[in-house]
C-alpha positions as CSV (number, residue, x, y, z in Angstrom):
1,M,186.3,-39.9,111.4
2,T,186.5,-36.6,109.7
3,P,183.2,-34.7,109.5
4,Y,182.2,-34.0,105.9
5,R,182.1,-30.3,105.3
6,N,179.0,-30.4,103.0
7,L,179.6,-27.1,101.3
8,S,176.6,-27.5,99.1
9,G,174.4,-28.0,102.2
10,N,172.4,-30.9,100.8
11,S,174.6,-34.0,101.0
12,N,173.7,-37.2,102.7
13,V,177.3,-37.7,103.7
14,V,178.1,-37.0,107.3
15,A,181.7,-38.2,107.8
16,Y,184.5,-40.2,106.2
17,E,187.8,-41.9,107.0
18,T,190.6,-42.7,104.6
19,T,193.4,-45.2,104.5
20,D,196.0,-45.6,101.8
21,D,193.7,-47.8,99.7
22,S,190.2,-47.1,101.0
23,I,187.5,-44.7,102.1
24,H,184.9,-45.4,104.7
25,V,181.8,-43.1,104.2
26,V,179.0,-42.5,106.8
27,F,175.6,-41.4,105.5
28,K,173.0,-39.7,107.6
29,S,170.1,-41.8,106.3
30,G,169.4,-45.1,104.8
31,T,169.1,-48.7,106.0
32,Y,172.8,-49.0,106.0
33,R,174.8,-46.0,106.9
34,H,178.4,-47.2,106.7
35,Y,180.0,-48.0,103.4
36,L,183.6,-49.1,102.7
37,Y,185.1,-48.6,99.3
38,N,188.6,-49.8,98.5
39,S,191.1,-50.6,95.7
40,A,189.5,-54.0,95.1
41,R,186.0,-52.5,94.8
42,P,185.3,-50.1,93.1
43,G,189.0,-49.7,92.3
44,A,192.0,-47.5,93.2
45,A,191.2,-44.6,90.7
46,V,187.6,-44.3,91.9
47,V,188.7,-44.4,95.6
48,E,191.3,-41.7,94.9
49,R,188.6,-39.4,93.3
50,M,186.3,-40.1,96.3
51,K,189.1,-39.0,98.7
52,Q,189.6,-35.8,96.7
53,L,185.9,-35.0,96.8
54,A,185.7,-35.8,100.5
55,A,188.6,-33.4,101.3
56,Q,187.0,-30.7,99.2
57,G,183.7,-31.1,101.1
58,R,181.6,-31.0,97.9
59,G,180.4,-33.6,95.3
60,L,181.0,-36.8,97.1
61,N,177.4,-37.9,97.5
62,S,176.7,-37.0,93.8
63,Y,179.8,-38.9,92.6
64,I,178.7,-42.0,94.6
65,S,175.2,-41.8,93.3
66,S,176.1,-41.3,89.7
67,T,179.4,-43.2,89.2
68,V,180.2,-45.5,92.1
69,K,176.6,-46.7,92.7
70,D,176.6,-50.2,94.3
71,K,180.3,-50.9,93.8
72,F,181.2,-50.9,97.5
73,R,183.3,-53.4,99.3
74,R,181.1,-53.6,102.4
75,K,178.1,-52.0,104.1
76,W,176.8,-52.1,107.6
């Protein structure tokens, strides 16, 4: 897992891991903390944008909250 840089200082995202077609995001709070997003759900373009935001260390949590919402493949 790669630690999320959290440049804004107020993200709920702690870490992430990417593959060719997915991103696994770990949150610091919530009933479920691990979420998997992939090309099937929410779709390849959305996952690619999430990967970009994760690498930048800013905006991932906001993007998930405002755009992705509950379109995850799996949570645990």
